[in-house]
N, C-alpha and C positions, 0 to 999 in steps of 0.2 A: 525842836532841832535835834535833841538827843535821841528821840525816837526814830527820826529819819536816818540819823547816822547809824543807829543800830540795825535798821532794815538794810541799809546799803552794805554794812559789814557782813550781814547774814547772806545777802545775795552774792557778794564776792566769794564768801566761803563755800557756798553751794556750787558756784561755777568752777572754783578751783578743785573741789572734791570730784565733780563730774569729769573734769579734764584729767585729773589724776587717775580716775578709774578707767577712762578710755585709753590712756597711755599704757597703763598696766595690762589692760585686756589685750593690747596688741602683742604683748610679749608673753604674758602668762594667762592662760585660759584653759578651761576644761569642759568636759561634757559628761552628763550622766544619762546612761541608757536605762530607763525605767521600764522597758518592755520585758515581759516574762521570758520570751525566747531570745532576748538580747539581739533584737533585729538590727540595731545600729552599731553593734560592736564587731570590729574586725578581728580575725584570728591573729594570734601572736606571729605566725609565720608571714602573713600578709603585711602586718605592721613593720616587721623587721625588713622585709624586702623593699618596702616603700622608703623607709628611712635610709637604705643603702643605695638608692638610685644615684648613679653618677652622671646621668644625662637626662634631658627632658623626655617625658613620655607624652605624646600628643594623641588625644582620643577624639575621634569624630563620631558622634552618635546620631543615627538617622531616624530620630523620633520627633521631628519638629514638623508640625502641620496640623491640618484639621482632621484629627483622628477621633474614634470613639472613646468613651470614658475609660475603658479598660486599658487602651494603649496610652492614654494620657497618664493613667496611674503608673504604668510601667515606666514611662518617661520620667515621672516625678521620682520614683524609686531609684532609677538610674542616676538622676541628678544628685539625690541625697547621698548615694553611695560614693560617687566620684568626689563630692565635697569632703566626705570622710577620708577618701584617698589623699586629697590635697592637704588635709590636716597633718598627715605623716610624711608625705612626699614633698611638701612645701612647693617651691617654684618648679620642681621637676615633674609635677603633674599638671597638665593643662588639658582642658576639654571644652568642646563646643557642640551645640546641637544644631543640626542642619537638616534642611529638607532636600533629600536626594534628587538631583536633576533640576532643581528650581533655577529658572533664569537661563537654561540651556536650550539650544535648538533641539528639535526632535531627534536628529541624528546623533548629536553629542550626548543627549540624555540616554538614548538606547545603548550607546557605547559605554557610558558610565555605569548604567545599571548592569550591563553585562560583566563589567569588571568587578562589581560587588558580588555577583553570583560566582565568579571565578575565585573570589576570596572566601567562599563558603557561606556568604550571607544569603540565605534562601528567602525569596519573596513570599509574601502572604497575600493571597487573593481575598479582598474584602469587598463586600457589597455596600454601596453607599447610595442613599436616596437622592435623586436628582431634584433640583429646586423647581424646575419648570413643570414637572408633572409628578405623578405618583409612582413612576417607574424606578427601577434600580439600575445602577451601573457598576461595572467591575473596576476596582482600583487596586493596583499592585502597590504594596508598601513593603519596605525593607527594614524590619525590626532588628537592626544590628548596629555594629560599630566597627570602625577601623582603628587599630592601635598602631602608632608609629613610634619606632625607637631606633636611633642610630642608623637611619636609612632603611630599616626593615619594617615591613607592614604585615599585620595579621588581622584577619576578619574574626569577629565575634558575633555569634547568633544569640540574641537576647530572648527570643521566643522559643520555648520548648516545643517538641512534637505534641500534637493534639490528639493522637490516636488513643482511644480508650479512656479519655478524661473529659469532664465538662470544662467549658472555656474558663470559668472562674478558677477552678483548681489548676488549670494549665498556667494561668497568669500568676497565681500564687506561687507555684513551683518555679516559674521563671524568675520571679523576684528573689526567691530563696537562693537561686544559683548565680545571681549577678556577681557577687564577690568572687566566687570560684572562676567564673568565665573571664573576668578582667584580670584577676591575679594570675591565672594560668597563662593567658596570652602574654602578659608582661614577662613572666618567668621564662616562657619559651623564646621570646625575643632576646632575652639576656643570655641564653645558652651560647657559649662559644663553640661547643661541639655537641651535636645531637647524639642521644643514646643509640647504640647499634643493636638492631634487631636481626636475629638470624631466622630466616624462613627455611625450615627444614624440608629436604627433599629425599627421594629415594625409596619411598614406600607408597607410591601412588598418589602423592599430593599433586594438586593441579597448579598450573601457572596460566590457565586459560581465562576465557571471558567470564566464567562463573565466579572468579575471585578478583575480578578487575577492580572493584571498589575497595576491597580489603588491601590490595597491593598499592593502589593509589593513595589510600589513607596512610599507609605505612610510609610511603615515599614522601608524603607531604609533611609528616610530623617527626620522622626519625631517619637515621641512616639505616639503609636496608641492604642485606646481602643474603644470598642463598647458600645453603650448605648441604651437600649430598652426604648423608650420614655414613653410608657404606664405604665411600671412597676416602673419607677423612680419617686420619689416624686418631684424632681426638677433637673435642669441641673446645674451641679457644675461649678462654675467660674474657676476651675482649668483647664478646657478645654480652650485652646487658640482659637481654631476654632472648630465649629461643622459642619459636612458635611452631607447633604442630597443627596443621590445618587439614583435617579429615584424611589421615593416612588410611590406605586401603590394604597394604601388604603386611605380612607378619614381620615383627622385629626379632632379630637374632639376639643371642646372648651377648655377642660382641657389641651390637648396637646399644643394648640396654646398659652395658658397662660404661660406654662412653657418656650416655645421658646421666647415669648414676654419679659418675665422678665429676661431671660438670656441676651437678647439684651439690655434691659434697664440698666442692670448692667455692660455693656461694652463688652459682648460676641460677637464674630464675627461668621457670618454664611456664608457658601458657598452652594448655592442651585443649583442642577442640576435637573430640573423639566420637566417631560413629561406631557403636558396638555392633549394630546390625547392618545387614546388606540392603536394607529398604531404601528405595529411591523413587522419585517421580518418573524417571526414565523407564523403570520397569512397568509402572502403571500405564504409561503412554503406549507401551507396546502390547499390553494384554490387559484383560479385565481383572485379573488377580495374579498374585505370585506369593511364594513362600519366603518370608524374611528369615535369614539364618545368621548365626554369629559369624563375624568377619574373621575371627581367629587372629587378632592382632598380636597376641602373646604379650600383652602389657599388664595383665591382671596382677601378677606377682609384684611388679615394680610399683604400681599405684597402691596396691595393698600395703606394701611396706611403708609408703609415705603417709598412709592414713585414710585412703578412700577406695571405694569399689564402684565401678560402673557395672550395673547388673545386666544380664543377658535377657533383656525384655524390650518391649516397645510401650510407650506411654500413650494413652488415649485420654482426651479431655473434652468435656462439653463446652468449655470456653476455648474455642478454636477459630482459626482463620478459615477462609473460604476457598473453594475450588469451583471451576465452571462445570455444570452438569447439564446435559441435554434432557429437558423435561417434556419435550413434545415437538411437533412439527406444525408449521403453518404453511400450507402448500408444500413446496419442495425445500423450504428453509427450516433448519432445526432451531428450536427455541432453547436458548442457553440461559440458565439461571445460576447465580453463585449460591452455593450451599456450604455450611460448615463442615469441615473435614477433621474428624477427631484426632488424626495423626499429626495435625499442625497446631499444637497447643500454643496459646498466647501466655508466655511465662510471666510470672509476677515477681517483681523485686521484693526482697524481704525487708529492706530498709535497715538491715542489721549492720551495715558497713557503709562508709562513704562512697564506695564504688557504686552502690545501687541506691543511695539516698536520693530522693526526688527524681527517680528514674521512672519512665513510662514502661509499659509492657514490652516484652521482647518476643519476636516471632521465632518459632522453632519448627523443624520438620523432622519427623521420625526420631524423636528424642528418647533416651533410655533413663531409667531411674538410677539413683545413686544412694549409697550408704556410706557412713563414716565408720572407721575402725577405731576401737579403743586404743588410744596412745596418748598418755599424759604429756609427752614432750611436744606434741603438735596440737595447736588450736585449730579447730575446724569451724568455719563460718559459712553457712548456707547463703548464697547470693540470689539464686533464682529457684522458684518452685512452680509447680502446676497450680491450678485453682483447687477449690474444695470439692469439685465434682470431676474426679479423674480416676483412672485405673491403669494397671500395668499388666500386660499379657506376656508370658514367657516365650522365648524363642525355642524352636522355630514356631512361627505363627503365620497364618495366611492374612495378607493385606488385600482387600478387595474393594472395588467401587460400590459393592452392595451395601457397605456400611453407611453411605450417605443417601441411599434410596429408601431406608426405613427409619422410622422415628426411634431415636435411642431410648433405652430403658434407664431412667435415672437410678434405679436400684442397683444397676451394674457399675455405676460410677460413684462409689462411696469412699474411695481413698482421697485424702486431703493433703494438699501442699507437699507433693512428692519433690524431693530435691533434685535439681538438674545442673546446678553449678555450685562449686564449693571452693572456697579459699582455704589453703593450708598454710599455716605459719608456725615455725618452731624449729627444733633441732631434729633434722632428718637423719635416719640411720640407713646405711648402705644396704642395698639388697644383697650385695656380694660379701657381706661381712661373714667371715669363716667359711666361705664357699667359692672363693675366687680361684681361677686357674692360674698358677704361678707364671706360666709362659705368656699368657695373654696379658696379665697384669704388668709383667716386666716390659713387654713391648709398648704398652700404653704409657708407662712411666718414662721410657726412653723418648717417646714421641712428644709428650707434653712437658717433660722436665719437672713434673710434680709427683710426689709420692702418693701411693694409694691411701685413701682416707676411708675410715670406717663410719664416720659421722661428720656432720657440719660443726665447725667451731663456733659459729655465730648463728643467730636466728635467720633462717632463710624462709622463702615463701614461694608458692606456686598456685596456679588456679587451674582447676579441672572442670571442663564443660562437657556434658554428655551429648553433644550435638555438633557434628562437623559442619552442618549447613547453616549454623547460626551466623557465621560471617560470610556466607556465600551470597551472591546477588542473582536476582532473576535477569534473564537476557530477553529483551523485547525484540520482536521482529522489526518494529518500526524505529525504536529509539536505541537499540543496542543494550549494553549493560546498564542496569538500573542501580540505584543505591541499595546497599544491603538493608534488609528490614522492610522492603517494599514488595508486596505481592503483585505480580504482574496482572492478576485478575481482579485486584482490588486496590488500584493505585491512588486512592483518595488521600492516604496519609502514610507516613513512614513510621514504623515501629522504632524502638530505641536501640536497635542492634548495634549501630555504629557508635553511639554514645557509650554503650556497655563495653564494646571492644576497646575504645580509646581509654576508658576509665581503668580497665584491667591493665593496659600497657602503662598508663601513667603511674599506677600504684606499684607495679612490679619493677619499673625502670628507675625507681628511687625518688619520685616526686611526691612522696606521701605527705609532706608538709602542706603542699597546696591542696591535696585532697581533703584536708581537715575542713576547708571552707565548704565542702559539700554537705557537711553535717547539719548545716542550718536548716531549720524547718519552721516556716511561718504559719501561724495558726489563723485560719479563717474564722473570724468572729462575726457571724452573720446575724442580722436582725430577724426576729420572729415575725414573719409576714402576717400571721393570724393576729398576733397581739397588736401589730401596727394598725390593722384595720379596725380592731375593737377600740383602741385608745387614741385614735387619730385626732378626734375633736378635742379631747381633754388636753393633749399636749400642744395643740395649736393655740388653745386658750391660754395655757400657762406661758408659752413662749411669747405670746402677744401682750398679756397683761402684766406679767412679772417685771419685765424691764421698765414699763411705764410706772408701775407701783414703786419700784426702787427709786426712780428719778423723783417722783413726788415726795417720797419719804425723805430723801436727801434734802430736797428743797425746804420741807417743813422743819427739819432739824437745823438747817443753815439759817432759816429765818428766825427760829426760836433763839439760837445762839446770838444772833445780831441784836435782837430785842433785849436780851439779858445784858449784853455789853453796853447798849445804849442807856439802859436804866441805871447802870452802876456808876456812870459818870455824873 
């Protein structure tokens, strides 16, 4: 009786202990991220943003369905991340996984999928094997999500561009960017006022079809206004960032003074500069032309800030393609895409969150860049050529003949030539000790600000030596394409738009969110050769060891029972 009472007391104590643990776990609990790269740890900025949510964030993830293993893995990673979001956002973070268009009529489904595309969620065309036969069918999937907050909605692409990478690495990079994608979307939906971007005009910049995607991207994500530099008395500090997109005309000293004082007062500048006159229009009109310096008169200004765009053209064996007539069949020309060395596929350096986990970027007629020694300004190279490149000084002839002959690798020995550089620090004015008193006085009266010799705080700008990097091709059938898509090789999009947006995000002050781009997940792949060699051994171990452990436990249990029985 006493033994029975003791067992009952122990059972009650265990039940009470487990109940207490469960109640405590509902209020006090923690997690330990034991992964080397801190895969499951959110950045401090993301955690703070989620804790401060004042209204529910509803997230619809379109990764539910019969998908291949790689997409199921992406769905699992997304679910784990959003669970972590809910840890900090509590009841203000809600998410569901849905199959887009399921249960809808064909008309309603097509309309809904069109709305997803309009939100920026791009479809992925996947081949699936049919059950009835050995054939394959095309299936469109939308690896993305919609984030809803206070009546506003933003689309999130969960799958990165696949150009230049193997599918496994693409999925890995997509997983690494999940926190940034969702945190950035929530942050933008929380903005009461969008940052103001100034699109600078007056030096031959275009507002035509070739920059349609850039302007659409700016209008979708920012407040956008144009400013003609010559007609403006000064550049208003209300502009968070000003953008120079392939200027073609020379900048006067008065123009440079306005830019300089905007920078000295904390303004951010994003430069996309073509140093040479080279363009595809010239090649379309003739078999060859001589590329010369544009004469923009910006060398001294950029030099003072810490960078120089060289008067040359870069050629690279890692380049995109152009169509070339290689022969005729009857009266019809045979066209074949061939690599064009003047279209380098630029490589991200991974030295900064702007280019972390970024795919290659397409350029056209790009120049090399150098940094200038200046301890007050930190220079970070963002984009470079490959390890097989070269630079030819201007003036130089650009001809179709370059694609008709096999390139000599010994001529392409320059490695990783810089083509995009981030400058951060205390900038010194170009007009320090050389200003025209009358011009400076007029600028001070117009702006209401005194002339500054240097920046008071750390400022930043980005200089890219290719004006076409944010231009888009214009198809005769489809009209303006997305930037980073080659009209003659439309299989995938390079990461031009992503690079453009990342530059704007960083310069416009959202650097805390950019911290989440620093994540890098390590692919720990199994050795296929070792798997084949040791397959049988591990199959035997996995089969016999569990059975052996069960038998061993049974023998120990039986031995203990016999010992207890003999002791009474």
